[in-house]
N, C-alpha and C positions, 0 to 999 in steps of 0.2 A: 542760207544756213551753213555754218562752218562744219567741216567734217569732224566726226568724233575722233578723239586721240587714239592712237594705236596702243593697244593693251599689251604690255610687256610682262612676262613672268621671268623673274630672275632666280636662277638656281645656283647658289654659291655658298659653300660651307663657312668661309671666313666672314665673320661679322664685319670686319674692317672693309674688306673688298665688297661685300654685299651692300654696305652703307654707301660706299663710293660709287658703285654701279647705280644704285637708286638715285644718288645725287646727279649722276651723268644723265640718266633717263629723264629725271624731272626737269633738267635744264633745257629740254627741247620741247616746245609747245606741241609738236606733232605726236609726242609720246607720253604715256603715263604708266606708272608702276601698278599693274593689276595684282601682283603678288610677288613677294621676295621670300624664298624658302631656303633652308639650309641643307636639304638632302634630296636625292632623287625620289626616295619613297614619298616624301611630302609633296613633291611636284606631281607625281603620278596620282596620288590620292586627291589632289585638288584640281587636276586638269579639266575634268568634265564640268565642274562647277564654275571655274574661272574662265574657261574658254579663251585663253590669250590669243592675240593675233600673231605673236612671235615669242620665242623663248631664248633667253640668254643662258647658255649652259656651260657650267664648269665641267672639267673632265675628271679631275681627281677629287672624289667625294667620299665621305664615310659611308660604309655599307655598299649599296649599289653605286657603281661609278657612272660617269656621264655617258660613256659609250653604251653601256647596257640600257641606260635611261633613253638614249636616243633611239636605239633599236625598238624598245617597247612603245615609245610615243609614235614612231613612224608606222608601227604595225597596228596600234589600237586607235589612235586619234591623230592622224598626220597633221603636224603643225610646223611651220617654219622654225628652224633652230639655227642660232648663231652660236658657235663655240667660242667662249672667251678663254684663251689659253695663255699660259706662260710660255711663249713661243721658243725661248732659248733653253727651257728646261727639258732635257732629252728624255726624262721620264714621262713627259706628256706629248712628245712629238708624234709617236706612233699611235697612241690612243686618239689624238686629235684627228689625224688623217683617217683612222678607221671610222671615227664618227662621221666624217665627211662621206666616206664610202657607204655608211649605214643610212645616210639620208640628210644629215645636217648640210646646210646650204653654204655656210661661210665660216671662216675662222678669223678671229680678231685678237690682237695682242692684249693681254690683261693689264689694266692700269696698276701702277705701283702706288701712286699718291699724288695729291695736288702739287707737291713741291717738285715732283719729277719734271725735268725739262721737256720731256716728250708728252706730258700729261694732256695738253690741249689737243695735239694732233691725234693721240690715241682716243681721247674722249669723243672727238668729232667723228673719227672712223667708226666707233661703236654706234653712235647715233645714226650715222649714215647707213650702216649695214642693217641695223634693226629696222629702220624705215623701209629700205629697199626690199629686204627679204620678207617683210610682212605681207608684201603684195604677191608673193609667189604662191600659186595654188598647188600645194603638195598633196597630191592624191595618187592612189594606186591606179595606174593606167593599164588597160588591156590593149593588146595589139589588135587593130581593126583593119581588115582588108589588106594585110601586108603581103608582099610578094614572096613566093617560096622558090621561084626559079631564078636562074642567073639573069640579071638585067643585061640588055643588049646595048645600053647606052652607058655613058660614063667611062669610056675607054680613052686613054691618052693617045694623041696622035704622035707624040714623041716618046721614045723609050725612057721611062723614069729612072732617075739616078738617086732620088731621095723621097722619103715619105714625110709629109708635113702634117702636124696635128695641132688643133687649137680647141680650147674648152674654157668655160668660165663657170658660172653657177651650176653645181651638180657634176662638175668635171671629174673629180677624183674617182667617184664610183664608175662613171662611164668609161674613163680611160683604163681602169683596172679590168673591166669586162672586155673592152676592145682588145687590149694587148694579150689577155689570157687566151683569146681566140686565134692568136697569131703564133707562128713557130718561134722558138728561142733563137734559131739561126735564120733570122730574117735576111733576105738577100739585099735589103736596102737599109741605110741608116735612117733614123727618125729624128726630126727636129720638132720640139714640142713647146708651145706657148700655153700655159695655164694661168689664168688671171687669179692672183692670190697675193696677199700682203708679202712684201719682200722679205720680211723677217722669217717667213715660213718656208721659203723656197728650197733651202738646203734640206730641211726636214722632209718636205714633200718628195724631193728626189730620192732621198734615202728610203722613205716609206714605199714609193712606187717600185723601187728596186727590189724590195722585200716581197712584193705581192704579184709581180709579173715575171714571165720566164726570160725576158730579155735583160741585158745589162742596162742600167740607168745611171746617168751622171749629169752634173751641172755642166752646161756648155761653157767652154773657155775659148778665148780669142786664139786664132791660128791653128786650131785643131782640125785635122781632116776627118770628117765623119766616117765611121766604120760601119759596115753592115752588121745588123744585130744589136746595135747600141742606140739607146734613146737619149738624146741630148736635151736637157730641160733648160729653158731660158731662165737665167737668174733674176732675182727681184729687181724691178725698176730699171731694166736695160732692155733695149730692143735686141732681138736675136735676128741676125741676117746672114746671108751667104756671100762670100767673095766670088769673083769670076773664076778663081782657081778651084772653087768648090769648098774652100775652107770656111770655118765658122768665124763670124765677126760679131761684136757686140757694140751697141751704139747708145750714147746718152742724148740722142736727138729728142726733140719735144714729143710728148705723148700724142698719139693719134686717136681721136675720138675719146680722149680721157684715159687711154690705155698705154702703158709702157711696162712690159713688152706688149706689142700689138701684133696680132696675127696678120693683119693687112701688110705690115712692114715685112714680116717673114715671107709671106706668099709672094709679094711683089719682088722682093730681092731674088728669090729663087727663079721667078719667071724671067728676070733680066739676066742673072748670072748663069743660069743653066739653059737658057733659051727654051724655057717651058718644060724641061725634062724633070717633072716632079708630079707626085700625087698629093693632093691635099684632102684632109678630113676635118670637118667642122662639127664639133659636138655641142651639147647643151650649153646655153649661156644667154645672158641678157645682152641687149644691144645688137649692134650689127658689125662688130669687129670681124675682120676676115673677108667680108663681102667684096670690097673693092679689090682685094688681093686675089680672090677667086676669079673675078673677071679678067684680071691681068694674066693669070696663069692659064686659064682656058683659052684665051685669045692667042697665047704664045704656043699652044699645042699640048699643054698638060691637061689634067683632069681633076675634078673635085667631087667629093662625096659629103653629104650633110646628113646628120641624124634626122630621121623622120619624126614628125610631131607626136606620133603615137608612143614614142619611148623617151623623148626629151623631157627633162625636168622643166627646162625653160626653152621655148622655141624661138627666141629672138635671133641669136646668131645663126642657127641652122636655116631658118626661114629666109633670112637675108642672103645667105649663101646660095640657096636654091634659086632665088630671083636673079642671081648673077650667073647661073649656069651649072650649079652643082646638082648631082643626082641625089635624091632623097631616099634613104634606106633606114629601116629600123636598126637600132644599135646592134642587135645580135646577128644581123645580116651583113654588116659592114666588113667584119673580118673575113668571112667566106668570100665576099666579092673581091677584097684586096688579094686574098690568096690566089684566086683565079687570074686576076690581072697580072700579078707577079709571075705566076707560072707561065702564062701566055708570053710575057715578054722574054722570059729566059729561053724559050724554044724558038723564038723568031730570029 
């Protein structure tokens, strides 16, 4: 018996774009259009009856916007949401990132029309993201049996010179919470890999800069990372470290389908800094970062992974734990990092 198609609810006020998205969804045998509505109010009214597997959500809608709709859906009937956004429209960048923080799982560039040269790749990305995200169990989780005292493991053997972070699905909300728990004057620089479409990375960096106490900027070749600053990997380039400690960017082939890849960042820091780094792996699909965690731990560094009790998707964190990372719930990672950094400063 063939599996039933994935039921997609399309929320888009433009009739032209709504029709185009319906055409894109209908062009994939794995998907079917369960409903196509023009407003958030219509989506909320029909949600219980339609029970879609995944929602394609516009941000700029008449009446209630897509951000508020995302909040209400995640509070009342959690359903995987993929934001379809005009990525280069700065009026939508912050709301798009806020929707990801509110629980949407991914952001995809909005199609312009079938004549657009990028139409095929954008349409394929929309289909792929709707299919993948429909499998994510978005439920409210309670912390179960989580530690409240300072862990006695997960300490680096080498004094760290940099903090490395990686996240994928569910990452924006997790990163905002993590960095909100750390001081503005971090004693270490931060290098960050967030899996997201390249067209969104500049907007993501700007958004993160607006919601966390540290300074955030896109990583640039040759920059010496400074304490208290978060350097975000730009779209479709690997972020690495030179032996001098400076930032490098690479067009090398994707690793495990990812570019930038956390494994490349972690491995480069293990080699360039002789393991003098701390790594944090947050929510995400797949196993990116795991091989790099093993390299870093073997070189004398340390790694922490988000515990399954708080992770939206436990793929990347679970893989990191299998390679030697310490598992902690999201809200305990920042306190643990503060203790580690304070300990290193007094040694």
